[in-house]
DOTORRO-258688 format. One record per atom (N, C-alpha, C, O, CB): residue number from 1; residue in three letters; atom name; x, y, z. Coordinates in Angstrom, 3 decimals. Glycine has a CB too. Layout:
<rs>
+-----+-----+------+----------+----------+----------+
:   n : res : atom :       px :       py :       pz :
+-----+-----+------+----------+----------+----------+
: NUM : Ala :   CA :        X :        Y :        Z :
...
+-----+-----+------+----------+----------+----------+
</rs>
This chain:
<rs>
+-----+-----+------+----------+----------+----------+
:   n : res : atom :       px :       py :       pz :
+-----+-----+------+----------+----------+----------+
:   1 : His :    N :    0.460 :   -0.765 :    0.132 :
:   1 : His :   CA :   -0.150 :    0.553 :   -0.185 :
:   1 : His :    C :    1.223 :    1.615 :   -0.061 :
:   1 : His :    O :    1.957 :    2.125 :    0.787 :
:   1 : His :   CB :   -1.532 :    0.937 :    1.000 :
:   2 : Met :    N :    1.060 :    1.569 :   -1.164 :
:   2 : Met :   CA :    1.731 :    3.163 :   -1.418 :
:   2 : Met :    C :    0.963 :    3.870 :   -1.916 :
:   2 : Met :    O :   -0.017 :    3.553 :   -2.590 :
:   2 : Met :   CB :    2.885 :    3.377 :   -2.282 :
:   3 : Gly :    N :    1.635 :    5.733 :   -1.404 :
:   3 : Gly :   CA :    0.288 :    6.831 :   -2.016 :
:   3 : Gly :    C :    1.541 :    7.302 :   -2.749 :
:   3 : Gly :    O :    2.582 :    6.673 :   -2.941 :
:   3 : Gly :   CB :   -0.854 :    8.224 :   -0.795 :
:   4 : Gly :    N :    1.178 :    8.690 :   -3.162 :
:   4 : Gly :   CA :    1.639 :    9.383 :   -3.763 :
:   4 : Gly :    C :    0.427 :   10.624 :   -4.007 :
:   4 : Gly :    O :   -0.679 :   10.204 :   -4.349 :
:   4 : Gly :   CB :    2.220 :    8.616 :   -4.794 :
:   5 : Arg :    N :    0.576 :   11.961 :   -3.864 :
:   5 : Arg :   CA :    0.129 :   13.065 :   -4.262 :
:   5 : Arg :    C :    0.874 :   13.424 :   -4.902 :
:   5 : Arg :    O :    2.087 :   13.248 :   -5.016 :
:   5 : Arg :   CB :   -0.199 :   13.839 :   -3.570 :
:   6 : Leu :    N :   -0.371 :   14.373 :   -5.725 :
:   6 : Leu :   CA :    0.722 :   15.783 :   -6.907 :
:   6 : Leu :    C :   -1.151 :   16.798 :   -6.638 :
:   6 : Leu :    O :   -2.344 :   16.592 :   -6.858 :
:   6 : Leu :   CB :    1.436 :   14.917 :   -9.908 :
:   7 : Cys :    N :   -0.274 :   17.854 :   -6.062 :
:   7 : Cys :   CA :   -1.465 :   18.841 :   -6.538 :
:   7 : Cys :    C :   -1.128 :   19.750 :   -8.096 :
:   7 : Cys :    O :   -0.226 :   20.111 :   -8.852 :
:   7 : Cys :   CB :   -1.679 :   20.086 :   -5.142 :
:   8 : Met :    N :   -2.284 :   19.768 :   -7.921 :
:   8 : Met :   CA :   -2.874 :   20.575 :   -9.464 :
:   8 : Met :    C :   -2.802 :   22.336 :   -9.503 :
:   8 : Met :    O :   -2.894 :   22.859 :   -8.392 :
:   8 : Met :   CB :   -4.815 :   20.160 :   -9.681 :
:   9 : Thr :    N :   -2.686 :   23.037 :  -10.390 :
:   9 : Thr :   CA :   -3.179 :   23.866 :  -10.427 :
:   9 : Thr :    C :   -4.417 :   23.973 :  -11.755 :
:   9 : Thr :    O :   -4.498 :   22.970 :  -12.464 :
:   9 : Thr :   CB :   -2.151 :   24.635 :  -10.298 :
:  10 : Gly :    N :   -5.340 :   25.142 :  -12.075 :
:  10 : Gly :   CA :   -6.607 :   25.157 :  -13.143 :
:  10 : Gly :    C :   -7.518 :   24.466 :  -12.843 :
:  10 : Gly :    O :   -7.581 :   23.780 :  -11.823 :
:  10 : Gly :   CB :   -6.406 :   24.751 :  -14.430 :
:  11 : Ala :    N :   -8.609 :   24.589 :  -13.973 :
:  11 : Ala :   CA :   -9.596 :   23.659 :  -13.538 :
:  11 : Ala :    C :   -9.902 :   22.181 :  -13.660 :
:  11 : Ala :    O :   -9.855 :   21.733 :  -14.806 :
:  11 : Ala :   CB :  -10.433 :   24.078 :  -13.909 :
:  12 : Leu :    N :  -10.138 :   21.533 :  -12.901 :
:  12 : Leu :   CA :   -9.891 :   19.935 :  -13.142 :
:  12 : Leu :    C :  -11.688 :   19.235 :  -14.157 :
:  12 : Leu :    O :  -12.862 :   19.560 :  -13.979 :
:  12 : Leu :   CB :   -9.627 :   19.006 :  -10.955 :
:  13 : Asp :    N :  -11.084 :   18.283 :  -15.096 :
:  13 : Asp :   CA :  -11.904 :   17.783 :  -15.862 :
:  13 : Asp :    C :  -12.361 :   16.439 :  -15.345 :
:  13 : Asp :    O :  -11.791 :   15.422 :  -15.742 :
:  13 : Asp :   CB :  -11.372 :   17.775 :  -17.086 :
:  14 : Ala :    N :  -13.449 :   16.371 :  -14.402 :
:  14 : Ala :   CA :  -13.163 :   15.100 :  -13.426 :
:  14 : Ala :    C :  -13.358 :   14.210 :  -14.570 :
:  14 : Ala :    O :  -12.330 :   13.563 :  -14.769 :
:  14 : Ala :   CB :  -14.248 :   14.780 :  -11.960 :
:  15 : Asp :    N :  -14.413 :   13.900 :  -15.501 :
:  15 : Asp :   CA :  -14.364 :   12.798 :  -16.426 :
:  15 : Asp :    C :  -13.235 :   12.524 :  -17.547 :
:  15 : Asp :    O :  -13.086 :   11.445 :  -18.121 :
:  15 : Asp :   CB :  -15.518 :   12.897 :  -17.062 :
:  16 : Ala :    N :  -12.549 :   13.564 :  -17.735 :
:  16 : Ala :   CA :  -11.543 :   13.287 :  -18.597 :
:  16 : Ala :    C :  -10.647 :   12.447 :  -18.017 :
:  16 : Ala :    O :  -10.108 :   11.463 :  -18.525 :
:  16 : Ala :   CB :  -10.940 :   14.374 :  -19.051 :
:  17 : Leu :    N :  -10.467 :   13.072 :  -16.478 :
:  17 : Leu :   CA :   -8.840 :   12.507 :  -15.631 :
:  17 : Leu :    C :   -9.462 :   10.656 :  -15.168 :
:  17 : Leu :    O :   -8.778 :    9.637 :  -15.261 :
:  17 : Leu :   CB :   -8.340 :   13.932 :  -13.439 :
:  18 : Ala :    N :  -10.698 :   10.738 :  -14.762 :
:  18 : Ala :   CA :  -11.213 :    9.313 :  -14.556 :
:  18 : Ala :    C :  -10.924 :    8.400 :  -15.796 :
:  18 : Ala :    O :  -10.394 :    7.291 :  -15.719 :
:  18 : Ala :   CB :  -12.801 :    9.334 :  -14.284 :
:  19 : Ser :    N :  -11.527 :    9.285 :  -17.467 :
:  19 : Ser :   CA :  -11.547 :    8.043 :  -18.381 :
:  19 : Ser :    C :   -9.873 :    7.812 :  -18.732 :
:  19 : Ser :    O :   -9.428 :    7.054 :  -19.594 :
:  19 : Ser :   CB :  -12.595 :    8.358 :  -19.924 :
:  20 : Ala :    N :   -9.147 :    8.626 :  -17.876 :
:  20 : Ala :   CA :   -7.243 :    8.371 :  -18.170 :
:  20 : Ala :    C :   -6.999 :    7.264 :  -17.827 :
:  20 : Ala :    O :   -6.516 :    6.291 :  -18.405 :
:  20 : Ala :   CB :   -6.054 :    9.245 :  -17.331 :
:  21 : Leu :    N :   -7.710 :    7.626 :  -15.882 :
:  21 : Leu :   CA :   -7.321 :    6.362 :  -15.291 :
:  21 : Leu :    C :   -8.237 :    5.276 :  -15.640 :
:  21 : Leu :    O :   -7.889 :    4.233 :  -15.087 :
:  21 : Leu :   CB :   -7.236 :    6.466 :  -13.845 :
:  22 : Arg :    N :   -9.155 :    5.166 :  -16.273 :
:  22 : Arg :   CA :   -9.389 :    3.982 :  -16.536 :
:  22 : Arg :    C :   -9.151 :    2.874 :  -17.764 :
:  22 : Arg :    O :   -9.228 :    1.661 :  -17.959 :
:  22 : Arg :   CB :  -10.328 :    4.113 :  -16.338 :
:  23 : Arg :    N :   -8.783 :    4.199 :  -18.508 :
:  23 : Arg :   CA :   -7.680 :    3.817 :  -19.479 :
:  23 : Arg :    C :   -6.346 :    2.970 :  -19.087 :
:  23 : Arg :    O :   -5.928 :    1.979 :  -19.685 :
:  23 : Arg :   CB :   -7.208 :    5.063 :  -19.995 :
:  24 : Leu :    N :   -5.815 :    3.554 :  -18.016 :
:  24 : Leu :   CA :   -4.511 :    3.076 :  -17.303 :
:  24 : Leu :    C :   -4.868 :    1.586 :  -16.971 :
:  24 : Leu :    O :   -4.170 :    0.635 :  -17.322 :
:  24 : Leu :   CB :   -4.104 :    4.011 :  -15.845 :
:  25 : Val :    N :   -6.391 :    1.460 :  -16.038 :
:  25 : Val :   CA :   -6.025 :    0.062 :  -15.605 :
:  25 : Val :    C :   -6.517 :   -0.552 :  -16.590 :
:  25 : Val :    O :   -6.972 :   -1.563 :  -16.055 :
:  25 : Val :   CB :   -6.508 :   -0.486 :  -14.296 :
:  26 : Ala :    N :   -6.712 :   -0.618 :  -17.564 :
:  26 : Ala :   CA :   -7.412 :   -1.046 :  -18.999 :
:  26 : Ala :    C :   -6.154 :   -2.452 :  -19.229 :
:  26 : Ala :    O :   -6.145 :   -3.681 :  -19.170 :
:  26 : Ala :   CB :   -7.371 :    0.617 :  -20.578 :
:  27 : Arg :    N :   -4.980 :   -1.070 :  -19.576 :
:  27 : Arg :   CA :   -3.571 :   -1.213 :  -19.918 :
:  27 : Arg :    C :   -2.930 :   -2.707 :  -19.002 :
:  27 : Arg :    O :   -2.536 :   -3.786 :  -19.444 :
:  27 : Arg :   CB :   -2.742 :    0.392 :  -19.434 :
:  28 : His :    N :   -3.034 :   -2.236 :  -17.702 :
:  28 : His :   CA :   -2.030 :   -2.800 :  -16.807 :
:  28 : His :    C :   -2.887 :   -3.908 :  -16.123 :
:  28 : His :    O :   -3.850 :   -3.579 :  -15.431 :
:  28 : His :   CB :   -1.350 :   -1.674 :  -15.738 :
:  29 : Asp :    N :   -2.530 :   -5.301 :  -16.318 :
:  29 : Asp :   CA :   -2.727 :   -6.677 :  -15.294 :
:  29 : Asp :    C :   -2.654 :   -5.766 :  -14.207 :
:  29 : Asp :    O :   -3.650 :   -5.122 :  -13.876 :
:  29 : Asp :   CB :   -1.461 :   -8.120 :  -15.254 :
:  30 : Ser :    N :   -1.731 :   -5.671 :  -13.712 :
:  30 : Ser :   CA :   -1.025 :   -5.271 :  -12.345 :
:  30 : Ser :    C :   -1.975 :   -4.436 :  -11.020 :
:  30 : Ser :    O :   -2.003 :   -4.306 :   -9.796 :
:  30 : Ser :   CB :    0.247 :   -4.195 :  -12.850 :
:  31 : Leu :    N :   -2.690 :   -4.006 :  -12.293 :
:  31 : Leu :   CA :   -3.802 :   -2.416 :  -11.647 :
:  31 : Leu :    C :   -4.923 :   -3.561 :  -11.645 :
:  31 : Leu :    O :   -5.282 :   -3.520 :  -10.468 :
:  31 : Leu :   CB :   -4.262 :   -0.472 :  -13.063 :
:  32 : Arg :    N :   -5.607 :   -4.452 :  -12.195 :
:  32 : Arg :   CA :   -6.635 :   -4.873 :  -11.926 :
:  32 : Arg :    C :   -6.534 :   -6.853 :  -11.224 :
:  32 : Arg :    O :   -6.950 :   -7.993 :  -11.429 :
:  32 : Arg :   CB :   -7.412 :   -4.478 :  -13.364 :
:  33 : Thr :    N :   -5.480 :   -5.848 :  -10.158 :
:  33 : Thr :   CA :   -5.259 :   -7.806 :   -9.805 :
:  33 : Thr :    C :   -5.754 :   -8.001 :   -8.442 :
:  33 : Thr :    O :   -5.493 :   -7.088 :   -7.659 :
:  33 : Thr :   CB :   -3.351 :   -8.536 :   -9.751 :
:  34 : Arg :    N :   -6.438 :   -9.037 :   -7.979 :
:  34 : Arg :   CA :   -6.772 :   -9.078 :   -6.532 :
:  34 : Arg :    C :   -6.507 :  -10.204 :   -6.463 :
:  34 : Arg :    O :   -6.344 :  -10.896 :   -7.468 :
:  34 : Arg :   CB :   -8.055 :   -8.729 :   -5.973 :
:  35 : Phe :    N :   -6.372 :  -10.777 :   -4.905 :
:  35 : Phe :   CA :   -6.694 :  -12.131 :   -4.720 :
:  35 : Phe :    C :   -7.476 :  -13.238 :   -3.782 :
:  35 : Phe :    O :   -8.240 :  -12.941 :   -2.863 :
:  35 : Phe :   CB :   -5.833 :  -12.394 :   -4.712 :
:  36 : Ala :    N :   -7.347 :  -13.740 :   -3.939 :
:  36 : Ala :   CA :   -8.930 :  -14.780 :   -3.468 :
:  36 : Ala :    C :   -8.093 :  -16.304 :   -2.832 :
:  36 : Ala :    O :   -7.192 :  -17.078 :   -3.155 :
:  36 : Ala :   CB :  -10.315 :  -15.364 :   -5.458 :
:  37 : Ile :    N :   -8.891 :  -16.128 :   -1.955 :
:  37 : Ile :   CA :   -9.016 :  -17.845 :   -1.235 :
:  37 : Ile :    C :   -9.839 :  -19.014 :   -1.934 :
:  37 : Ile :    O :  -11.022 :  -19.246 :   -1.682 :
:  37 : Ile :   CB :   -9.832 :  -17.791 :    0.291 :
:  38 : Ile :    N :   -8.986 :  -19.788 :   -2.931 :
:  38 : Ile :   CA :   -9.432 :  -20.404 :   -3.834 :
:  38 : Ile :    C :   -9.314 :  -22.133 :   -2.570 :
:  38 : Ile :    O :   -8.210 :  -22.167 :   -2.025 :
:  38 : Ile :   CB :   -8.388 :  -20.086 :   -5.522 :
:  39 : Asp :    N :   -9.915 :  -22.915 :   -2.308 :
:  39 : Asp :   CA :   -9.227 :  -24.810 :   -1.595 :
:  39 : Asp :    C :   -8.567 :  -24.064 :   -0.591 :
:  39 : Asp :    O :   -7.711 :  -24.726 :   -0.004 :
:  39 : Asp :   CB :   -7.775 :  -26.161 :   -2.761 :
:  40 : Gly :    N :   -8.744 :  -22.423 :   -0.055 :
:  40 : Gly :   CA :   -7.997 :  -23.037 :    1.146 :
:  40 : Gly :    C :   -6.958 :  -22.266 :    0.850 :
:  40 : Gly :    O :   -6.655 :  -21.721 :    1.912 :
:  40 : Gly :   CB :   -7.700 :  -24.659 :    1.280 :
:  41 : Glu :    N :   -5.854 :  -21.718 :   -0.438 :
:  41 : Glu :   CA :   -4.792 :  -21.400 :   -0.783 :
:  41 : Glu :    C :   -5.236 :  -20.138 :   -1.338 :
:  41 : Glu :    O :   -6.276 :  -19.830 :   -1.920 :
:  41 : Glu :   CB :   -4.101 :  -22.335 :   -1.543 :
:  42 : Pro :    N :   -4.050 :  -19.386 :   -0.973 :
:  42 : Pro :   CA :   -4.283 :  -17.198 :   -1.919 :
:  42 : Pro :    C :   -3.963 :  -17.532 :   -3.363 :
:  42 : Pro :    O :   -2.931 :  -18.164 :   -3.593 :
:  42 : Pro :   CB :   -2.562 :  -15.403 :   -1.313 :
:  43 : Val :    N :   -5.059 :  -17.024 :   -4.731 :
:  43 : Val :   CA :   -4.585 :  -17.510 :   -5.372 :
:  43 : Val :    C :   -4.872 :  -16.345 :   -6.023 :
:  43 : Val :    O :   -6.022 :  -15.958 :   -5.816 :
:  43 : Val :   CB :   -4.779 :  -18.703 :   -5.625 :
:  44 : Gln :    N :   -3.893 :  -15.325 :   -7.088 :
:  44 : Gln :   CA :   -4.050 :  -14.272 :   -7.733 :
:  44 : Gln :    C :   -4.846 :  -14.513 :   -8.483 :
:  44 : Gln :    O :   -5.302 :  -15.597 :   -8.845 :
:  44 : Gln :   CB :   -3.159 :  -13.775 :   -8.203 :
:  45 : Val :    N :   -5.126 :  -13.255 :   -8.844 :
:  45 : Val :   CA :   -7.026 :  -13.079 :  -10.708 :
:  45 : Val :    C :   -7.111 :  -12.226 :  -10.741 :
:  45 : Val :    O :   -7.281 :  -11.560 :   -9.719 :
:  45 : Val :   CB :   -8.983 :  -13.497 :  -10.814 :
:  46 : Ile :    N :   -7.059 :  -11.811 :  -11.699 :
:  46 : Ile :   CA :   -6.710 :  -11.048 :  -12.735 :
:  46 : Ile :    C :   -8.291 :  -10.352 :  -13.126 :
:  46 : Ile :    O :   -8.920 :  -11.266 :  -13.660 :
:  46 : Ile :   CB :   -5.902 :  -12.026 :  -13.957 :
:  47 : Asp :    N :   -9.075 :   -9.220 :  -13.070 :
:  47 : Asp :   CA :   -9.875 :   -9.059 :  -13.517 :
:  47 : Asp :    C :  -10.345 :   -8.624 :  -15.284 :
:  47 : Asp :    O :  -10.063 :   -7.493 :  -15.681 :
:  47 : Asp :   CB :  -10.023 :   -8.502 :  -12.656 :
:  48 : Ala :    N :  -10.812 :   -9.274 :  -15.903 :
:  48 : Ala :   CA :  -11.032 :   -8.523 :  -17.175 :
:  48 : Ala :    C :  -11.642 :   -7.202 :  -16.834 :
:  48 : Ala :    O :  -11.089 :   -6.329 :  -17.504 :
:  48 : Ala :   CB :  -11.955 :   -9.307 :  -18.180 :
:  49 : Asp :    N :  -12.482 :   -6.762 :  -16.124 :
:  49 : Asp :   CA :  -13.000 :   -5.196 :  -15.736 :
:  49 : Asp :    C :  -12.368 :   -4.556 :  -14.816 :
:  49 : Asp :    O :  -12.144 :   -5.385 :  -13.934 :
:  49 : Asp :   CB :  -14.333 :   -5.072 :  -15.243 :
:  50 : Ala :    N :  -11.967 :   -3.593 :  -14.528 :
:  50 : Ala :   CA :  -12.030 :   -3.105 :  -13.439 :
:  50 : Ala :    C :  -12.644 :   -1.933 :  -12.845 :
:  50 : Ala :    O :  -12.277 :   -0.776 :  -13.054 :
:  50 : Ala :   CB :  -11.159 :   -3.095 :  -13.273 :
:  51 : Arg :    N :  -13.392 :   -2.217 :  -12.255 :
:  51 : Arg :   CA :  -13.997 :   -0.384 :  -11.971 :
:  51 : Arg :    C :  -13.446 :    0.489 :  -11.071 :
:  51 : Arg :    O :  -13.147 :    0.035 :   -9.966 :
:  51 : Arg :   CB :  -15.456 :   -0.223 :  -11.400 :
:  52 : Ile :    N :  -13.204 :    1.901 :  -11.362 :
:  52 : Ile :   CA :  -12.612 :    2.420 :  -10.711 :
:  52 : Ile :    C :  -13.746 :    3.630 :  -10.178 :
:  52 : Ile :    O :  -14.577 :    4.161 :  -10.915 :
:  52 : Ile :   CB :  -11.364 :    2.674 :  -11.391 :
:  53 : Ala :    N :  -13.562 :    3.912 :   -8.749 :
:  53 : Ala :   CA :  -14.448 :    5.178 :   -8.324 :
:  53 : Ala :    C :  -13.190 :    5.801 :   -8.393 :
:  53 : Ala :    O :  -12.098 :    5.239 :   -8.310 :
:  53 : Ala :   CB :  -15.426 :    5.284 :   -6.796 :
:  54 : Leu :    N :  -13.497 :    7.460 :   -8.612 :
:  54 : Leu :   CA :  -12.003 :    8.909 :   -8.350 :
:  54 : Leu :    C :  -13.496 :    9.226 :   -7.845 :
:  54 : Leu :    O :  -14.652 :    9.224 :   -8.267 :
:  54 : Leu :   CB :  -10.725 :   10.228 :  -10.011 :
:  55 : Glu :    N :  -12.805 :    9.481 :   -6.754 :
:  55 : Glu :   CA :  -13.470 :   10.508 :   -5.528 :
:  55 : Glu :    C :  -12.800 :   12.159 :   -5.510 :
:  55 : Glu :    O :  -11.584 :   12.325 :   -5.607 :
:  55 : Glu :   CB :  -13.041 :    9.713 :   -3.800 :
:  56 : Thr :    N :  -13.486 :   12.985 :   -5.414 :
:  56 : Thr :   CA :  -12.842 :   14.333 :   -5.530 :
:  56 : Thr :    C :  -13.475 :   14.790 :   -4.318 :
:  56 : Thr :    O :  -14.283 :   14.200 :   -3.601 :
:  56 : Thr :   CB :  -13.117 :   15.263 :   -6.920 :
:  57 : Leu :    N :  -13.007 :   15.866 :   -4.215 :
:  57 : Leu :   CA :  -13.078 :   16.638 :   -3.067 :
:  57 : Leu :    C :  -12.519 :   18.419 :   -2.930 :
:  57 : Leu :    O :  -11.414 :   18.907 :   -2.695 :
:  57 : Leu :   CB :  -12.290 :   15.734 :   -2.165 :
:  58 : Asp :    N :  -13.747 :   18.972 :   -3.178 :
:  58 : Asp :   CA :  -13.341 :   20.320 :   -3.086 :
:  58 : Asp :    C :  -12.772 :   21.148 :   -2.173 :
:  58 : Asp :    O :  -13.332 :   21.329 :   -1.091 :
:  58 : Asp :   CB :  -14.092 :   20.825 :   -3.278 :
:  59 : Leu :    N :  -11.537 :   21.785 :   -2.496 :
:  59 : Leu :   CA :  -10.691 :   22.369 :   -1.209 :
:  59 : Leu :    C :  -11.273 :   23.343 :   -0.456 :
:  59 : Leu :    O :  -11.386 :   23.375 :    0.770 :
:  59 : Leu :   CB :   -9.422 :   22.983 :   -1.564 :
:  60 : Arg :    N :  -11.732 :   24.343 :   -1.479 :
:  60 : Arg :   CA :  -11.413 :   25.802 :   -2.437 :
:  60 : Arg :    C :  -12.180 :   26.264 :   -0.828 :
:  60 : Arg :    O :  -11.648 :   27.226 :   -0.274 :
:  60 : Arg :   CB :  -12.442 :   26.252 :   -4.589 :
:  61 : Ala :    N :  -13.351 :   25.626 :   -0.123 :
:  61 : Ala :   CA :  -13.953 :   25.966 :    0.939 :
:  61 : Ala :    C :  -13.377 :   26.332 :    2.479 :
:  61 : Ala :    O :  -14.004 :   26.877 :    3.387 :
:  61 : Ala :   CB :  -14.684 :   25.066 :    0.953 :
:  62 : Asp :    N :  -11.983 :   25.859 :    2.482 :
:  62 : Asp :   CA :  -11.415 :   25.709 :    3.584 :
:  62 : Asp :    C :  -10.242 :   26.556 :    3.917 :
:  62 : Asp :    O :   -9.277 :   26.309 :    4.640 :
:  62 : Asp :   CB :  -11.154 :   24.522 :    3.647 :
:  63 : Gly :    N :  -10.603 :   27.813 :    3.092 :
:  63 : Gly :   CA :  -10.072 :   29.480 :    2.975 :
:  63 : Gly :    C :   -8.940 :   29.126 :    1.940 :
:  63 : Gly :    O :   -8.835 :   28.271 :    1.061 :
:  63 : Gly :   CB :   -9.353 :   30.376 :    4.677 :
:  64 : Asp :    N :   -7.921 :   30.409 :    2.534 :
:  64 : Asp :   CA :   -6.896 :   30.197 :    1.450 :
:  64 : Asp :    C :   -5.732 :   28.954 :    1.369 :
:  64 : Asp :    O :   -5.340 :   28.033 :    2.085 :
:  64 : Asp :   CB :   -6.168 :   31.435 :    1.478 :
:  65 : Gly :    N :   -5.546 :   29.316 :    0.524 :
:  65 : Gly :   CA :   -4.173 :   27.939 :    0.462 :
:  65 : Gly :    C :   -3.809 :   26.824 :    0.899 :
:  65 : Gly :    O :   -3.976 :   25.648 :    0.576 :
:  65 : Gly :   CB :   -3.198 :   28.123 :    0.788 :
:  66 : Ala :    N :   -2.906 :   27.774 :    2.252 :
:  66 : Ala :   CA :   -2.692 :   26.719 :    2.999 :
:  66 : Ala :    C :   -3.687 :   26.256 :    3.909 :
:  66 : Ala :    O :   -3.176 :   25.411 :    4.645 :
:  66 : Ala :   CB :   -1.674 :   26.916 :    3.600 :
:  67 : Asp :    N :   -4.771 :   26.429 :    4.149 :
:  67 : Asp :   CA :   -5.420 :   25.676 :    5.114 :
:  67 : Asp :    C :   -5.953 :   24.393 :    4.320 :
:  67 : Asp :    O :   -6.013 :   23.222 :    4.694 :
:  67 : Asp :   CB :   -6.571 :   26.541 :    5.841 :
:  68 : Ala :    N :   -6.369 :   25.055 :    2.954 :
:  68 : Ala :   CA :   -6.792 :   24.138 :    1.804 :
:  68 : Ala :    C :   -5.295 :   23.001 :    1.716 :
:  68 : Ala :    O :   -5.466 :   21.785 :    1.628 :
:  68 : Ala :   CB :   -7.127 :   25.257 :    0.119 :
:  69 : Glu :    N :   -4.289 :   23.445 :    1.746 :
:  69 : Glu :   CA :   -3.176 :   22.675 :    1.471 :
:  69 : Glu :    C :   -3.044 :   21.590 :    3.082 :
:  69 : Glu :    O :   -3.151 :   20.365 :    3.021 :
:  69 : Glu :   CB :   -1.718 :   23.890 :    1.088 :
:  70 : Asp :    N :   -2.876 :   22.116 :    4.004 :
:  70 : Asp :   CA :   -3.329 :   21.996 :    5.434 :
:  70 : Asp :    C :   -3.690 :   20.340 :    5.384 :
:  70 : Asp :    O :   -3.133 :   19.276 :    5.656 :
:  70 : Asp :   CB :   -4.776 :   23.137 :    5.861 :
:  71 : Arg :    N :   -5.548 :   21.032 :    4.628 :
:  71 : Arg :   CA :   -6.414 :   20.046 :    5.102 :
:  71 : Arg :    C :   -6.213 :   19.031 :    3.840 :
:  71 : Arg :    O :   -6.592 :   17.894 :    4.122 :
:  71 : Arg :   CB :   -8.019 :   20.616 :    5.427 :
:  72 : Ala :    N :   -5.815 :   19.143 :    2.795 :
:  72 : Ala :   CA :   -5.396 :   17.967 :    1.803 :
:  72 : Ala :    C :   -4.283 :   17.153 :    2.261 :
:  72 : Ala :    O :   -4.588 :   15.971 :    2.101 :
:  72 : Ala :   CB :   -4.976 :   18.494 :    0.428 :
:  73 : Ala :    N :   -2.969 :   17.296 :    2.827 :
:  73 : Ala :   CA :   -2.769 :   16.663 :    3.728 :
:  73 : Ala :    C :   -2.857 :   15.842 :    4.845 :
:  73 : Ala :    O :   -2.563 :   14.690 :    5.164 :
:  73 : Ala :   CB :   -2.627 :   16.924 :    3.765 :
:  74 : Glu :    N :   -3.232 :   16.575 :    5.201 :
:  74 : Glu :   CA :   -4.648 :   15.837 :    6.660 :
:  74 : Glu :    C :   -5.182 :   14.521 :    5.675 :
:  74 : Glu :    O :   -4.737 :   13.375 :    5.615 :
:  74 : Glu :   CB :   -6.705 :   17.396 :    7.165 :
:  75 : Leu :    N :   -6.038 :   15.007 :    5.114 :
:  75 : Leu :   CA :   -6.849 :   13.701 :    4.612 :
:  75 : Leu :    C :   -5.747 :   12.899 :    3.377 :
:  75 : Leu :    O :   -6.105 :   12.154 :    2.465 :
:  75 : Leu :   CB :   -8.611 :   14.298 :    3.777 :
:  76 : Tyr :    N :   -4.952 :   13.150 :    3.569 :
:  76 : Tyr :   CA :   -4.113 :   12.253 :    2.833 :
:  76 : Tyr :    C :   -3.482 :   11.776 :    3.599 :
:  76 : Tyr :    O :   -3.699 :   10.593 :    3.336 :
:  76 : Tyr :   CB :   -3.373 :   12.646 :    1.905 :
:  77 : Ala :    N :   -2.916 :   11.775 :    4.285 :
:  77 : Ala :   CA :   -2.212 :   11.049 :    5.455 :
:  77 : Ala :    C :   -3.654 :    9.826 :    6.196 :
:  77 : Ala :    O :   -3.465 :    8.639 :    6.464 :
:  77 : Ala :   CB :   -1.554 :   12.585 :    6.831 :
:  78 : Arg :    N :   -4.624 :   10.378 :    6.322 :
:  78 : Arg :   CA :   -5.437 :    9.813 :    7.166 :
:  78 : Arg :    C :   -5.894 :    8.279 :    5.792 :
:  78 : Arg :    O :   -6.158 :    7.089 :    5.958 :
:  78 : Arg :   CB :   -6.857 :   11.196 :    7.812 :
:  79 : Met :    N :   -5.813 :    8.912 :    4.899 :
:  79 : Met :   CA :   -6.088 :    7.550 :    3.148 :
:  79 : Met :    C :   -4.692 :    6.605 :    3.811 :
:  79 : Met :    O :   -4.919 :    5.402 :    3.931 :
:  79 : Met :   CB :   -5.510 :    8.606 :    0.537 :
:  80 : Leu :    N :   -3.604 :    6.988 :    4.138 :
:  80 : Leu :   CA :   -2.523 :    6.217 :    3.850 :
:  80 : Leu :    C :   -2.896 :    5.503 :    5.011 :
:  80 : Leu :    O :   -2.485 :    4.371 :    4.755 :
:  80 : Leu :   CB :   -1.066 :    6.834 :    3.676 :
:  81 : Glu :    N :   -3.363 :    5.467 :    6.010 :
:  81 : Glu :   CA :   -3.447 :    4.415 :    7.507 :
:  81 : Glu :    C :   -4.564 :    4.018 :    7.203 :
:  81 : Glu :    O :   -4.928 :    3.424 :    8.219 :
:  81 : Glu :   CB :   -3.422 :    5.022 :    9.188 :
:  82 : Thr :    N :   -5.686 :    3.922 :    6.171 :
:  82 : Thr :   CA :   -6.594 :    3.094 :    5.810 :
:  82 : Thr :    C :   -6.475 :    1.805 :    5.627 :
:  82 : Thr :    O :   -5.581 :    1.587 :    4.810 :
:  82 : Thr :   CB :   -6.991 :    3.442 :    4.966 :
:  83 : Pro :    N :   -7.085 :    0.636 :    6.105 :
:  83 : Pro :   CA :   -7.121 :   -0.591 :    5.652 :
:  83 : Pro :    C :   -7.485 :   -1.005 :    4.577 :
:  83 : Pro :    O :   -8.619 :   -0.526 :    4.535 :
:  83 : Pro :   CB :   -7.603 :   -1.137 :    6.228 :
:  84 : Phe :    N :   -7.324 :   -1.687 :    3.437 :
:  84 : Phe :   CA :   -7.534 :   -2.527 :    2.620 :
:  84 : Phe :    C :   -8.364 :   -3.576 :    2.256 :
:  84 : Phe :    O :   -9.205 :   -2.681 :    2.338 :
:  84 : Phe :   CB :   -6.883 :   -2.787 :    2.631 :
:  85 : Asp :    N :   -8.912 :   -4.468 :    1.969 :
:  85 : Asp :   CA :   -8.962 :   -5.974 :    1.658 :
:  85 : Asp :    C :   -8.551 :   -6.189 :    0.299 :
:  85 : Asp :    O :   -9.273 :   -5.861 :   -0.643 :
:  85 : Asp :   CB :  -10.366 :   -6.599 :    1.848 :
:  86 : Leu :    N :   -7.014 :   -6.919 :    0.097 :
:  86 : Leu :   CA :   -7.146 :   -6.978 :   -0.846 :
:  86 : Leu :    C :   -7.603 :   -8.219 :   -1.943 :
:  86 : Leu :    O :   -6.984 :   -8.569 :   -2.947 :
:  86 : Leu :   CB :   -6.330 :   -6.506 :   -0.868 :
:  87 : Gly :    N :   -9.011 :   -8.812 :   -1.364 :
:  87 : Gly :   CA :   -9.205 :   -9.300 :   -2.187 :
:  87 : Gly :    C :  -10.919 :   -8.945 :   -3.004 :
:  87 : Gly :    O :  -11.239 :   -9.520 :   -4.044 :
:  87 : Gly :   CB :   -8.790 :  -10.500 :   -1.686 :
+-----+-----+------+----------+----------+----------+
</rs>
């Protein structure tokens, strides 16, 4: 579980970003891979299609740039600590 953070400026075309991420996931098996237990053993499963959800959060209401940046850092740190199911 690794994270990375990218800060961008300007208008966000969320539909274009989601489309680009879907194409990226479609090209790379490792991004569609999960682990299942079959007959008591872990097995790598590569799904033909992976649905991804792009979550966006508008931090402009958090005040000036510094406040929004602090809030983004806090949310990012919390996200990295959130466990997830490999299945």
